[in-house]
N, CA, C and O atoms as a GROMACS GRO file, in nm:
protein
  664
    1MET      N    1   9.014   8.297  11.568
    1MET     CA    2   9.066   8.292  11.443
    1MET      C    3   9.192   8.384  11.416
    1MET      O    4   9.180   8.495  11.468
    2SER      N    5   9.293   8.366  11.357
    2SER     CA    6   9.382   8.460  11.346
    2SER      C    7   9.342   8.563  11.257
    2SER      O    8   9.256   8.541  11.172
    3GLU      N    9   9.411   8.702  11.272
    3GLU     CA   10   9.378   8.792  11.181
    3GLU      C   11   9.396   8.777  11.050
    3GLU      O   12   9.311   8.815  10.970
    4PHE      N   13   9.524   8.712  11.009
    4PHE     CA   14   9.531   8.667  10.887
    4PHE      C   15   9.435   8.557  10.792
    4PHE      O   16   9.414   8.555  10.671
    5GLU      N   17   9.389   8.472  10.897
    5GLU     CA   18   9.277   8.383  10.827
    5GLU      C   19   9.138   8.468  10.821
    5GLU      O   20   9.053   8.454  10.733
    6ASN      N   21   9.129   8.555  10.926
    6ASN     CA   22   9.023   8.648  10.914
    6ASN      C   23   9.006   8.705  10.779
    6ASN      O   24   8.909   8.676  10.708
    7PHE      N   25   9.108   8.792  10.742
    7PHE     CA   26   9.145   8.851  10.628
    7PHE      C   27   9.126   8.786  10.496
    7PHE      O   28   9.069   8.843  10.402
    8CYS      N   29   9.185   8.642  10.489
    8CYS     CA   30   9.165   8.577  10.398
    8CYS      C   31   9.021   8.538  10.373
    8CYS      O   32   8.976   8.547  10.258
    9ASN      N   33   8.944   8.495  10.476
    9ASN     CA   34   8.800   8.488  10.439
    9ASN      C   35   8.721   8.593  10.383
    9ASN      O   36   8.639   8.578  10.292
   10TRP      N   37   8.757   8.724  10.455
   10TRP     CA   38   8.709   8.845  10.404
   10TRP      C   39   8.725   8.864  10.246
   10TRP      O   40   8.633   8.899  10.172
   11ALA      N   41   8.842   8.838  10.210
   11ALA     CA   42   8.878   8.869  10.099
   11ALA      C   43   8.811   8.778  10.000
   11ALA      O   44   8.791   8.821   9.887
   12LYS      N   45   8.768   8.637  10.038
   12LYS     CA   46   8.723   8.553   9.953
   12LYS      C   47   8.564   8.582   9.927
   12LYS      O   48   8.498   8.525   9.840
   13GLU      N   49   8.522   8.665  10.003
   13GLU     CA   50   8.372   8.714   9.982
   13GLU      C   51   8.350   8.846   9.895
   13GLU      O   52   8.238   8.885   9.866
   14ILE      N   53   8.457   8.906   9.860
   14ILE     CA   54   8.447   9.011   9.776
   14ILE      C   55   8.371   8.971   9.635
   14ILE      O   56   8.392   8.863   9.579
   15MET      N   57   8.289   9.061   9.589
   15MET     CA   58   8.212   9.054   9.464
   15MET      C   59   8.198   9.194   9.417
   15MET      O   60   8.111   9.271   9.458
   16TRP      N   61   8.282   9.221   9.335
   16TRP     CA   62   8.228   9.362   9.257
   16TRP      C   63   8.117   9.404   9.239
   16TRP      O   64   8.046   9.318   9.186
   17ASP      N   65   8.057   9.517   9.263
   17ASP     CA   66   7.909   9.541   9.225
   17ASP      C   67   7.908   9.705   9.171
   17ASP      O   68   7.935   9.804   9.239
   18SER      N   69   7.879   9.702   9.058
   18SER     CA   70   7.845   9.848   8.994
   18SER      C   71   7.743   9.935   9.052
   18SER      O   72   7.742  10.053   9.017
   19SER      N   73   7.655   9.892   9.140
   19SER     CA   74   7.530   9.962   9.177
   19SER      C   75   7.598  10.054   9.275
   19SER      O   76   7.707  10.031   9.327
   20ALA      N   77   7.520  10.164   9.296
   20ALA     CA   78   7.573  10.285   9.388
   20ALA      C   79   7.516  10.256   9.550
   20ALA      O   80   7.550  10.329   9.643
   21ASP      N   81   7.432  10.149   9.565
   21ASP     CA   82   7.367  10.121   9.668
   21ASP      C   83   7.458  10.179   9.801
   21ASP      O   84   7.407  10.252   9.885
   22SER      N   85   7.595  10.137   9.809
   22SER     CA   86   7.678  10.150   9.918
   22SER      C   87   7.790  10.259   9.906
   22SER      O   88   7.891  10.257   9.977
   23ARG      N   89   7.766  10.354   9.810
   23ARG     CA   90   7.887  10.445   9.770
   23ARG      C   91   7.908  10.537   9.898
   23ARG      O   92   8.024  10.547   9.939
   24LYS      N   93   7.824  10.593   9.954
   24LYS     CA   94   7.844  10.695  10.048
   24LYS      C   95   7.920  10.629  10.175
   24LYS      O   96   8.014  10.692  10.226
   25SER      N   97   7.882  10.508  10.224
   25SER     CA   98   7.968  10.427  10.311
   25SER      C   99   8.104  10.408  10.284
   25SER      O  100   8.201  10.431  10.356
   26GLN      N  101   8.094  10.350  10.134
   26GLN     CA  102   8.245  10.340  10.077
   26GLN      C  103   8.333  10.473  10.080
   26GLN      O  104   8.452  10.467  10.112
   27VAL      N  105   8.283  10.572  10.053
   27VAL     CA  106   8.364  10.689  10.056
   27VAL      C  107   8.400  10.719  10.210
   27VAL      O  108   8.510  10.759  10.246
   28ARG      N  109   8.300  10.698  10.287
   28ARG     CA  110   8.354  10.732  10.446
   28ARG      C  111   8.446  10.644  10.486
   28ARG      O  112   8.542  10.682  10.552
   29LEU      N  113   8.430  10.503  10.447
   29LEU     CA  114   8.528  10.398  10.482
   29LEU      C  115   8.650  10.435  10.416
   29LEU      O  116   8.751  10.404  10.478
   30PHE      N  117   8.666  10.495  10.301
   30PHE     CA  118   8.796  10.532  10.263
   30PHE      C  119   8.859  10.644  10.335
   30PHE      O  120   8.980  10.649  10.358
   31GLN      N  121   8.780  10.728  10.369
   31GLN     CA  122   8.844  10.852  10.452
   31GLN      C  123   8.893  10.786  10.579
   31GLN      O  124   8.997  10.826  10.630
   32GLU      N  125   8.816  10.677  10.639
   32GLU     CA  126   8.883  10.620  10.745
   32GLU      C  127   9.018  10.534  10.727
   32GLU      O  128   9.100  10.522  10.817
   33TYR      N  129   9.029  10.476  10.602
   33TYR     CA  130   9.150  10.413  10.555
   33TYR      C  131   9.242  10.528  10.552
   33TYR      O  132   9.354  10.514  10.602
   34LEU      N  133   9.214  10.617  10.510
   34LEU     CA  134   9.340  10.741  10.479
   34LEU      C  135   9.380  10.779  10.623
   34LEU      O  136   9.499  10.794  10.652
   35ARG      N  137   9.279  10.796  10.714
   35ARG     CA  138   9.318  10.847  10.843
   35ARG      C  139   9.419  10.752  10.915
   35ARG      O  140   9.515  10.794  10.980
   36ARG      N  141   9.386  10.616  10.898
   36ARG     CA  142   9.459  10.519  10.973
   36ARG      C  143   9.604  10.499  10.907
   36ARG      O  144   9.708  10.491  10.972
   37ALA      N  145   9.594  10.490  10.757
   37ALA     CA  146   9.698  10.486  10.689
   37ALA      C  147   9.804  10.591  10.717
   37ALA      O  148   9.925  10.569  10.723
   38ALA      N  149   9.743  10.708  10.734
   38ALA     CA  150   9.830  10.853  10.759
   38ALA      C  151   9.897  10.812  10.900
   38ALA      O  152  10.017  10.842  10.907
   39LEU      N  153   9.851  10.760  10.996
   39LEU     CA  154   9.910  10.744  11.130
   39LEU      C  155  10.012  10.643  11.108
   39LEU      O  156  10.124  10.674  11.151
   40TRP      N  157  10.002  10.523  11.051
   40TRP     CA  158  10.103  10.455  11.025
   40TRP      C  159  10.201  10.512  10.952
   40TRP      O  160  10.314  10.498  10.997
   41ALA      N  161  10.183  10.593  10.813
   41ALA     CA  162  10.302  10.667  10.752
   41ALA      C  163  10.377  10.752  10.824
   41ALA      O  164  10.496  10.770  10.798
   42SER      N  165  10.311  10.816  10.929
   42SER     CA  166  10.396  10.912  11.010
   42SER      C  167  10.490  10.833  11.094
   42SER      O  168  10.608  10.865  11.109
   43GLU      N  169  10.431  10.725  11.152
   43GLU     CA  170  10.508  10.649  11.247
   43GLU      C  171  10.630  10.588  11.175
   43GLU      O  172  10.738  10.587  11.234
   44TYR      N  173  10.618  10.539  11.056
   44TYR     CA  174  10.731  10.472  10.978
   44TYR      C  175  10.807  10.541  10.857
   44TYR      O  176  10.885  10.486  10.780
   45ARG      N  177  10.764  10.684  10.856
   45ARG     CA  178  10.814  10.772  10.753
   45ARG      C  179  10.810  10.714  10.628
   45ARG      O  180  10.911  10.708  10.558
   46GLU      N  181  10.674  10.662  10.585
   46GLU     CA  182  10.645  10.602  10.468
   46GLU      C  183  10.637  10.714  10.354
   46GLU      O  184  10.592  10.826  10.380
   47SER      N  185  10.675  10.683  10.247
   47SER     CA  186  10.662  10.806  10.131
   47SER      C  187  10.573  10.755  10.031
   47SER      O  188  10.525  10.834   9.950
   48GLY      N  189  10.540  10.612  10.027
   48GLY     CA  190  10.416  10.547   9.924
   48GLY      C  191  10.278  10.594   9.937
   48GLY      O  192  10.195  10.539   9.864
   49TRP      N  193  10.243  10.676  10.009
   49TRP     CA  194  10.100  10.748  10.023
   49TRP      C  195  10.040  10.750   9.895
   49TRP      O  196  10.105  10.778   9.794
   50PRO      N  197   9.907  10.718   9.894
   50PRO     CA  198   9.837  10.670  10.017
   50PRO      C  199   9.820  10.497  10.007
   50PRO      O  200   9.760  10.435  10.095
   51PHE      N  201   9.873  10.438   9.902
   51PHE     CA  202   9.864  10.307   9.900
   51PHE      C  203  10.020  10.255   9.914
   51PHE      O  204  10.111  10.289   9.838
   52TYR      N  205  10.031  10.165  10.024
   52TYR     CA  206  10.158  10.119  10.026
   52TYR      C  207  10.172   9.994  10.139
   52TYR      O  208  10.091   9.973  10.229
   53ASP      N  209  10.290   9.920  10.115
   53ASP     CA  210  10.284   9.795  10.201
   53ASP      C  211  10.320   9.821  10.353
   53ASP      O  212  10.435   9.813  10.395
   54ILE      N  213  10.221   9.850  10.422
   54ILE     CA  214  10.281   9.883  10.577
   54ILE      C  215  10.336   9.787  10.653
   54ILE      O  216  10.401   9.813  10.754
   55ALA      N  217  10.312   9.651  10.602
   55ALA     CA  218  10.398   9.545  10.706
   55ALA      C  219  10.549   9.548  10.646
   55ALA      O  220  10.642   9.509  10.717
   56GLU      N  221  10.569   9.592  10.520
   56GLU     CA  222  10.703   9.583  10.467
   56GLU      C  223  10.760   9.720  10.540
   56GLU      O  224  10.881   9.718  10.566
   57SER      N  225  10.692   9.829  10.572
   57SER     CA  226  10.764   9.961  10.636
   57SER      C  227  10.786   9.915  10.766
   57SER      O  228  10.890   9.957  10.816
   58VAL      N  229  10.703   9.824  10.849
   58VAL     CA  230  10.731   9.777  10.970
   58VAL      C  231  10.849   9.674  10.997
   58VAL      O  232  10.940   9.682  11.080
   59ASP      N  233  10.825   9.581  10.909
   59ASP     CA  234  10.943   9.468  10.930
   59ASP      C  235  10.979   9.431  10.770
   59ASP      O  236  10.898   9.353  10.718
   60PRO      N  237  11.065   9.467  10.704
   60PRO     CA  238  11.107   9.462  10.554
   60PRO      C  239  11.141   9.304  10.533
   60PRO      O  240  11.141   9.255  10.420
   61SER      N  241  11.170   9.229  10.646
   61SER     CA  242  11.209   9.074  10.616
   61SER      C  243  11.085   8.997  10.635
   61SER      O  244  11.090   8.881  10.596
   62PHE      N  245  10.979   9.039  10.684
   62PHE     CA  246  10.864   8.950  10.717
   62PHE      C  247  10.741   8.961  10.593
   62PHE      O  248  10.706   9.063  10.535
   63ARG      N  249  10.694   8.832  10.576
   63ARG     CA  250  10.617   8.826  10.476
   63ARG      C  251  10.517   8.717  10.520
   63ARG      O  252  10.555   8.619  10.585
   64ALA      N  253  10.378   8.739  10.481
   64ALA     CA  254  10.272   8.619  10.500
   64ALA      C  255  10.323   8.500  10.430
   64ALA      O  256  10.421   8.517  10.357
   65PRO      N  257  10.276   8.388  10.438
   65PRO     CA  258  10.300   8.262  10.346
   65PRO      C  259  10.245   8.294  10.193
   65PRO      O  260  10.128   8.301  10.156
   66GLU      N  261  10.354   8.309  10.124
   66GLU     CA  262  10.346   8.348   9.973
   66GLU      C  263  10.243   8.277   9.915
   66GLU      O  264  10.168   8.337   9.838
   67ALA      N  265  10.224   8.148   9.942
   67ALA     CA  266  10.149   8.054   9.869
   67ALA      C  267   9.988   8.076   9.887
   67ALA      O  268   9.902   8.067   9.800
   68LYS      N  269   9.971   8.111  10.032
   68LYS     CA  270   9.849   8.132  10.068
   68LYS      C  271   9.773   8.296  10.021
   68LYS      O  272   9.656   8.327  10.002
   69VAL      N  273   9.892   8.371  10.014
   69VAL     CA  274   9.847   8.536   9.959
   69VAL      C  275   9.817   8.497   9.816
   69VAL      O  276   9.706   8.523   9.770
   70ARG      N  277   9.903   8.439   9.747
   70ARG     CA  278   9.875   8.407   9.603
   70ARG      C  279   9.728   8.329   9.564
   70ARG      O  280   9.660   8.334   9.461
   71ASP      N  281   9.710   8.265   9.671
   71ASP     CA  282   9.572   8.185   9.667
   71ASP      C  283   9.434   8.266   9.660
   71ASP      O  284   9.339   8.254   9.583
   72VAL      N  285   9.456   8.350   9.766
   72VAL     CA  286   9.363   8.429   9.789
   72VAL      C  287   9.341   8.576   9.672
   72VAL      O  288   9.236   8.625   9.632
   73VAL      N  289   9.464   8.611   9.645
   73VAL     CA  290   9.452   8.690   9.545
   73VAL      C  291   9.407   8.636   9.403
   73VAL      O  292   9.330   8.704   9.336
   74ASN      N  293   9.448   8.529   9.362
   74ASN     CA  294   9.402   8.459   9.262
   74ASN      C  295   9.241   8.419   9.257
   74ASN      O  296   9.180   8.393   9.154
   75SER      N  297   9.196   8.419   9.367
   75SER     CA  298   9.070   8.367   9.379
   75SER      C  299   8.968   8.497   9.373
   75SER      O  300   8.846   8.484   9.366
   76LEU      N  301   9.026   8.606   9.377
   76LEU     CA  302   8.934   8.743   9.358
   76LEU      C  303   8.881   8.753   9.222
   76LEU      O  304   8.951   8.728   9.124
   77PRO      N  305   8.740   8.793   9.211
   77PRO     CA  306   8.676   8.813   9.088
   77PRO      C  307   8.741   8.897   8.990
   77PRO      O  308   8.821   8.969   9.050
   78GLU      N  309   8.742   8.919   8.863
   78GLU     CA  310   8.770   9.013   8.777
   78GLU      C  311   8.729   9.124   8.804
   78GLU      O  312   8.633   9.125   8.882
   79GLY      N  313   8.772   9.240   8.763
   79GLY     CA  314   8.702   9.360   8.766
   79GLY      C  315   8.772   9.455   8.886
   79GLY      O  316   8.737   9.571   8.905
   80GLY      N  317   8.860   9.399   8.951
   80GLY     CA  318   8.938   9.484   9.044
   80GLY      C  319   9.028   9.563   8.977
   80GLY      O  320   9.048   9.536   8.858
   81THR      N  321   9.101   9.676   9.039
   81THR     CA  322   9.186   9.745   8.982
   81THR      C  323   9.330   9.697   9.038
   81THR      O  324   9.342   9.606   9.119
   82TYR      N  325   9.439   9.772   8.983
   82TYR     CA  326   9.592   9.732   9.025
   82TYR      C  327   9.577   9.778   9.192
   82TYR      O  328   9.619   9.701   9.278
   83TYR      N  329   9.531   9.875   9.218
   83TYR     CA  330   9.556   9.925   9.372
   83TYR      C  331   9.446   9.812   9.476
   83TYR      O  332   9.466   9.769   9.589
   84THR      N  333   9.345   9.792   9.394
   84THR     CA  334   9.256   9.688   9.475
   84THR      C  335   9.329   9.579   9.503
   84THR      O  336   9.360   9.553   9.619
   85PHE      N  337   9.366   9.503   9.401
   85PHE     CA  338   9.461   9.372   9.411
   85PHE      C  339   9.580   9.395   9.502
   85PHE      O  340   9.604   9.317   9.594
   86LYS      N  341   9.654   9.502   9.478
   86LYS     CA  342   9.773   9.528   9.573
   86LYS      C  343   9.734   9.532   9.724
   86LYS      O  344   9.783   9.455   9.806
   87THR      N  345   9.634   9.636   9.758
   87THR     CA  346   9.610   9.658   9.900
   87THR      C  347   9.540   9.521   9.952
   87THR      O  348   9.554   9.499  10.072
   88ILE      N  349   9.472   9.435   9.883
   88ILE     CA  350   9.425   9.332   9.944
   88ILE      C  351   9.568   9.230   9.976
   88ILE      O  352   9.575   9.168  10.082
   89GLU      N  353   9.654   9.225   9.894
   89GLU     CA  354   9.787   9.151   9.939
   89GLU      C  355   9.855   9.209  10.033
   89GLU      O  356   9.911   9.144  10.121
   90TRP      N  357   9.859   9.329  10.027
   90TRP     CA  358   9.937   9.398  10.151
   90TRP      C  359   9.868   9.384  10.284
   90TRP      O  360   9.931   9.382  10.390
   91SER      N  361   9.722   9.371  10.277
   91SER     CA  362   9.639   9.362  10.395
   91SER      C  363   9.642   9.220  10.439
   91SER      O  364   9.593   9.198  10.550
   92LEU      N  365   9.694   9.115  10.368
   92LEU     CA  366   9.717   8.992  10.413
   92LEU      C  367   9.863   8.987  10.498
   92LEU      O  368   9.872   8.932  10.608
   93HIS      N  369   9.968   9.048  10.434
   93HIS     CA  370  10.090   9.048  10.505
   93HIS      C  371  10.073   9.133  10.630
   93HIS      O  372  10.130   9.092  10.730
   94PHE      N  373  10.010   9.236  10.638
   94PHE     CA  374   9.986   9.317  10.780
   94PHE      C  375   9.902   9.239  10.848
   94PHE      O  376   9.925   9.255  10.968
   95ALA      N  377   9.807   9.154  10.828
   95ALA     CA  378   9.739   9.088  10.921
   95ALA      C  379   9.834   8.980  10.967
   95ALA      O  380   9.836   8.961  11.088
   96ALA      N  381   9.912   8.906  10.892
   96ALA     CA  382  10.011   8.796  10.936
   96ALA      C  383  10.126   8.868  11.048
   96ALA      O  384  10.179   8.815  11.146
   97LEU      N  385  10.139   8.992  11.001
   97LEU     CA  386  10.232   9.067  11.108
   97LEU      C  387  10.180   9.089  11.247
   97LEU      O  388  10.252   9.076  11.346
   98LEU      N  389  10.033   9.127  11.252
   98LEU     CA  390   9.968   9.127  11.358
   98LEU      C  391   9.952   9.006  11.456
   98LEU      O  392   9.941   9.012  11.579
   99ASP      N  393   9.953   8.897  11.377
   99ASP     CA  394   9.948   8.775  11.435
   99ASP      C  395  10.068   8.732  11.476
   99ASP      O  396  10.070   8.636  11.552
  100ARG      N  397  10.176   8.786  11.438
  100ARG     CA  398  10.296   8.748  11.505
  100ARG      C  399  10.305   8.808  11.649
  100ARG      O  400  10.380   8.756  11.732
  101GLY      N  401  10.228   8.916  11.679
  101GLY     CA  402  10.222   8.954  11.832
  101GLY      C  403  10.349   9.050  11.858
  101GLY      O  404  10.374   9.076  11.976
  102ASP      N  405  10.436   9.109  11.752
  102ASP     CA  406  10.527   9.193  11.795
  102ASP      C  407  10.474   9.328  11.851
  102ASP      O  408  10.358   9.361  11.826
  103GLU      N  409  10.556   9.407  11.926
  103GLU     CA  410  10.517   9.528  11.978
  103GLU      C  411  10.505   9.634  11.856
  103GLU      O  412  10.592   9.652  11.771
  104MET      N  413  10.385   9.697  11.864
  104MET     CA  414  10.357   9.797  11.750
  104MET      C  415  10.286   9.919  11.796
  104MET      O  416  10.240   9.910  11.910
  105PRO      N  417  10.267  10.020  11.739
  105PRO     CA  418  10.188  10.113  11.780
  105PRO      C  419  10.040  10.061  11.781
  105PRO      O  420   9.987   9.978  11.706
  106GLU      N  421   9.984  10.139  11.894
  106GLU     CA  422   9.840  10.091  11.905
  106GLU      C  423   9.735  10.168  11.815
  106GLU      O  424   9.638  10.224  11.865
  107PHE      N  425   9.762  10.167  11.671
  107PHE     CA  426   9.682  10.220  11.559
  107PHE      C  427   9.604  10.122  11.526
  107PHE      O  428   9.646  10.007  11.537
  108ALA      N  429   9.462  10.149  11.475
  108ALA     CA  430   9.365  10.033  11.446
  108ALA      C  431   9.430   9.994  11.284
  108ALA      O  432   9.508  10.060  11.215
  109ASN      N  433   9.374   9.880  11.262
  109ASN     CA  434   9.436   9.824  11.145
  109ASN      C  435   9.397   9.895  11.017
  109ASN      O  436   9.277   9.889  10.990
  110PRO      N  437   9.487   9.971  10.922
  110PRO     CA  438   9.441  10.053  10.810
  110PRO      C  439   9.365   9.963  10.707
  110PRO      O  440   9.292  10.027  10.632
  111PHE      N  441   9.368   9.853  10.693
  111PHE     CA  442   9.326   9.784  10.584
  111PHE      C  443   9.190   9.748  10.606
  111PHE      O  444   9.117   9.749  10.506
  112GLU      N  445   9.137   9.716  10.720
  112GLU     CA  446   8.982   9.686  10.752
  112GLU      C  447   8.910   9.758  10.673
  112GLU      O  448   8.839   9.694  10.594
  113PRO      N  449   8.904   9.902  10.667
  113PRO     CA  450   8.810   9.995  10.588
  113PRO      C  451   8.812   9.946  10.437
  113PRO      O  452   8.711   9.928  10.369
  114LEU      N  453   8.917   9.932  10.404
  114LEU     CA  454   8.939   9.890  10.251
  114LEU      C  455   8.890   9.773  10.228
  114LEU      O  456   8.805   9.767  10.139
  115LEU      N  457   8.924   9.655  10.296
  115LEU     CA  458   8.833   9.528  10.297
  115LEU      C  459   8.668   9.559  10.276
  115LEU      O  460   8.598   9.517  10.184
  116LEU      N  461   8.635   9.626  10.364
  116LEU     CA  462   8.475   9.648  10.367
  116LEU      C  463   8.442   9.723  10.256
  116LEU      O  464   8.346   9.678  10.192
  117ILE      N  465   8.503   9.844  10.207
  117ILE     CA  466   8.479   9.877  10.084
  117ILE      C  467   8.470   9.774   9.970
  117ILE      O  468   8.381   9.778   9.886
  118TYR      N  469   8.566   9.685   9.974
  118TYR     CA  470   8.571   9.585   9.854
  118TYR      C  471   8.441   9.482   9.868
  118TYR      O  472   8.373   9.448   9.771
  119ARG      N  473   8.419   9.437  10.008
  119ARG     CA  474   8.305   9.377  10.028
  119ARG      C  475   8.175   9.417  10.013
  119ARG      O  476   8.076   9.348   9.986
  120ARG      N  477   8.186   9.553  10.038
  120ARG     CA  478   8.040   9.639   9.990
  120ARG      C  479   8.039   9.678   9.823
  120ARG      O  480   7.965   9.765   9.778
  121GLY      N  481   8.129   9.602   9.744
  121GLY     CA  482   8.119   9.611   9.599
  121GLY      C  483   8.204   9.715   9.516
  121GLY      O  484   8.198   9.721   9.394
  122SER      N  485   8.280   9.791   9.589
  122SER     CA  486   8.342   9.890   9.518
  122SER      C  487   8.494   9.858   9.495
  122SER      O  488   8.545   9.760   9.548
  123VAL      N  489   8.572   9.952   9.408
  123VAL     CA  490   8.716   9.947   9.400
  123VAL      C  491   8.767  10.066   9.416
  123VAL      O  492   8.690  10.162   9.412
  124VAL      N  493   8.893  10.084   9.438
  124VAL     CA  494   8.986  10.179   9.453
  124VAL      C  495   9.076  10.215   9.349
  124VAL      O  496   9.128  10.125   9.282
  125ASN      N  497   9.103  10.338   9.326
  125ASN     CA  498   9.222  10.341   9.208
  125ASN      C  499   9.262  10.480   9.219
  125ASN      O  500   9.199  10.559   9.289
  126LEU      N  501   9.359  10.512   9.156
  126LEU     CA  502   9.446  10.648   9.153
  126LEU      C  503   9.388  10.678   9.019
  126LEU      O  504   9.392  10.595   8.929
  127SER      N  505   9.332  10.805   9.004
  127SER     CA  506   9.302  10.891   8.882
  127SER      C  507   9.406  10.927   8.808
  127SER      O  508   9.507  10.926   8.878
  128PRO      N  509   9.434  10.968   8.668
  128PRO     CA  510   9.529  11.022   8.618
  128PRO      C  511   9.562  11.172   8.657
  128PRO      O  512   9.671  11.223   8.631
  129SER      N  513   9.446  11.246   8.728
  129SER     CA  514   9.455  11.364   8.790
  129SER      C  515   9.537  11.367   8.915
  129SER      O  516   9.611  11.459   8.952
  130GLY      N  517   9.511  11.240   8.983
  130GLY     CA  518   9.602  11.230   9.112
  130GLY      C  519   9.492  11.220   9.225
  130GLY      O  520   9.523  11.212   9.344
  131SER      N  521   9.360  11.222   9.178
  131SER     CA  522   9.265  11.208   9.293
  131SER      C  523   9.264  11.040   9.306
  131SER      O  524   9.330  10.959   9.240
  132ILE      N  525   9.164  11.015   9.418
  132ILE     CA  526   9.139  10.880   9.432
  132ILE      C  527   8.992  10.844   9.397
  132ILE      O  528   8.897  10.915   9.431
  133GLU      N  529   8.978  10.723   9.321
  133GLU     CA  530   8.863  10.711   9.288
  133GLU      C  531   8.802  10.584   9.380
  133GLU      O  532   8.869  10.484   9.405
  134VAL      N  533   8.673  10.604   9.424
  134VAL     CA  534   8.590  10.491   9.510
  134VAL      C  535   8.455  10.481   9.417
  134VAL      O  536   8.366  10.567   9.416
  135GLY      N  537   8.454  10.368   9.342
  135GLY     CA  538   8.350  10.367   9.256
  135GLY      C  539   8.365  10.476   9.154
  135GLY      O  540   8.468  10.493   9.088
  136GLU      N  541   8.254  10.549   9.144
  136GLU     CA  542   8.230  10.671   9.064
  136GLU      C  543   8.270  10.797   9.128
  136GLU      O  544   8.294  10.895   9.057
  137TYR      N  545   8.281  10.802   9.266
  137TYR     CA  546   8.333  10.915   9.334
  137TYR      C  547   8.490  10.948   9.342
  137TYR      O  548   8.570  10.864   9.382
  138SER      N  549   8.523  11.059   9.307
  138SER     CA  550   8.647  11.116   9.292
  138SER      C  551   8.682  11.177   9.435
  138SER      O  552   8.620  11.274   9.477
  139ILE      N  553   8.788  11.114   9.510
  139ILE     CA  554   8.826  11.175   9.637
  139ILE      C  555   8.962  11.276   9.622
  139ILE      O  556   9.056  11.219   9.567
  140PRO      N  557   8.980  11.379   9.650
  140PRO     CA  558   9.107  11.470   9.648
  140PRO      C  559   9.205  11.386   9.737
  140PRO      O  560   9.172  11.327   9.840
  141ARG      N  561   9.319  11.389   9.685
  141ARG     CA  562   9.426  11.327   9.761
  141ARG      C  563   9.504  11.422   9.838
  141ARG      O  564   9.588  11.501   9.795
  142LYS      N  565   9.459  11.402   9.971
  142LYS     CA  566   9.513  11.488  10.079
  142LYS      C  567   9.660  11.448  10.131
  142LYS      O  568   9.705  11.336  10.105
  143THR      N  569   9.722  11.529  10.194
  143THR     CA  570   9.863  11.474  10.250
  143THR      C  571   9.818  11.401  10.370
  143THR      O  572   9.704  11.419  10.412
  144PRO      N  573   9.908  11.311  10.434
  144PRO     CA  574   9.904  11.234  10.567
  144PRO      C  575   9.877  11.339  10.656
  144PRO      O  576   9.781  11.317  10.729
  145GLU      N  577   9.934  11.447  10.671
  145GLU     CA  578   9.897  11.536  10.786
  145GLU      C  579   9.766  11.556  10.788
  145GLU      O  580   9.704  11.529  10.891
  146LYS      N  581   9.701  11.607  10.680
  146LYS     CA  582   9.549  11.629  10.666
  146LYS      C  583   9.481  11.524  10.722
  146LYS      O  584   9.403  11.540  10.816
  147CYS      N  585   9.512  11.397  10.662
  147CYS     CA  586   9.437  11.281  10.698
  147CYS      C  587   9.447  11.237  10.848
  147CYS      O  588   9.348  11.195  10.907
  148ARG      N  589   9.559  11.246  10.902
  148ARG     CA  590   9.558  11.234  11.030
  148ARG      C  591   9.453  11.291  11.125
  148ARG      O  592   9.419  11.232  11.227
  149ILE      N  593   9.409  11.396  11.091
  149ILE     CA  594   9.322  11.480  11.177
  149ILE      C  595   9.174  11.457  11.131
  149ILE      O  596   9.086  11.527  11.183
  150LEU      N  597   9.142  11.370  11.042
  150LEU     CA  598   9.027  11.326  11.007
  150LEU      C  599   8.928  11.271  11.126
  150LEU      O  600   8.979  11.204  11.216
  151LYS      N  601   8.814  11.291  11.128
  151LYS     CA  602   8.734  11.235  11.249
  151LYS      C  603   8.736  11.076  11.249
  151LYS      O  604   8.693  11.016  11.150
  152PRO      N  605   8.778  11.019  11.342
  152PRO     CA  606   8.759  10.865  11.336
  152PRO      C  607   8.618  10.811  11.303
  152PRO      O  608   8.520  10.875  11.342
  153LEU      N  609   8.601  10.687  11.228
  153LEU     CA  610   8.520  10.618  11.225
  153LEU      C  611   8.515  10.513  11.299
  153LEU      O  612   8.585  10.420  11.258
  154SER      N  613   8.447  10.493  11.409
  154SER     CA  614   8.451  10.422  11.516
  154SER      C  615   8.385  10.303  11.500
  154SER      O  616   8.436  10.197  11.536
  155ASP      N  617   8.243  10.312  11.433
  155ASP     CA  618   8.163  10.193  11.425
  155ASP      C  619   8.164  10.144  11.274
  155ASP      O  620   8.113  10.199  11.176
  156LEU      N  621   8.241  10.017  11.282
  156LEU     CA  622   8.241   9.975  11.121
  156LEU      C  623   8.146   9.851  11.088
  156LEU      O  624   8.168   9.771  10.997
  157SER      N  625   8.022   9.846  11.184
  157SER     CA  626   7.899   9.751  11.172
  157SER      C  627   7.847   9.764  11.057
  157SER      O  628   7.866   9.873  11.003
  158GLU      N  629   7.784   9.685  10.997
  158GLU     CA  630   7.697   9.654  10.873
  158GLU      C  631   7.587   9.782  10.907
  158GLU      O  632   7.552   9.870  10.828
  159GLU      N  633   7.550   9.769  11.029
  159GLU     CA  634   7.396   9.872  11.063
  159GLU      C  635   7.465  10.030  11.046
  159GLU      O  636   7.416  10.119  10.976
  160SER      N  637   7.581  10.041  11.120
  160SER     CA  638   7.628  10.193  11.091
  160SER      C  639   7.658  10.217  10.946
  160SER      O  640   7.614  10.320  10.894
  161LEU      N  641   7.731  10.128  10.874
  161LEU     CA  642   7.749  10.162  10.758
  161LEU      C  643   7.644  10.179  10.647
  161LEU      O  644   7.663  10.251  10.550
  162SER      N  645   7.527  10.105  10.669
  162SER     CA  646   7.407  10.099  10.596
  162SER      C  647   7.339  10.232  10.630
  162SER      O  648   7.269  10.293  10.550
  163SER      N  649   7.363  10.271  10.750
  163SER     CA  650   7.278  10.426  10.777
  163SER      C  651   7.349  10.534  10.698
  163SER      O  652   7.280  10.634  10.676
  164PHE      N  653   7.477  10.534  10.649
  164PHE     CA  654   7.546  10.628  10.573
  164PHE      C  655   7.463  10.629  10.450
  164PHE      O  656   7.424  10.736  10.404
  165ASP      N  657   7.427  10.482  10.379
  165ASP     CA  658   7.374  10.485  10.242
  165ASP      C  659   7.218  10.501  10.234
  165ASP      O  660   7.164  10.474  10.127
  166GLU      N  661   7.146  10.542  10.336
  166GLU     CA  662   6.998  10.548  10.348
  166GLU      C  663   6.980  10.691  10.316
  166GLU      O  664   6.866  10.740  10.315
   0.00000   0.00000   0.00000
């Protein structure tokens, strides 16, 4: 299955959940998103930190099939935030770019941790104070330079993520 189809299927499994059962893993996943996004931002001199369209930074002329992207975004349940919906859209463009097979930096897919956060029931948002909200947790907005050096989260399996929440 292509990366694009895989991400489309993941997005269709999203159900927002207000329970706090998975919040610790969601916060750790968000830190991993920040680390990965910081690597991409440094490579492509992106200023839209921390949420931005990485595929557009890599190749501004490339987009995933717009009808398919709209279909996925429109199928999402109500309750997401602006940044949740935008990052899902951007993840689809990025996945389609990966499927194209161009030579790119060997960084991990930055959107995978975000989609796992969403599949585990939470949303992300920027607060008026400038921090980042994951569920009811508030995470300070660090610079890309500080996020690049965060410890990688190498195991994104359900078992590993559940161990954070126990």
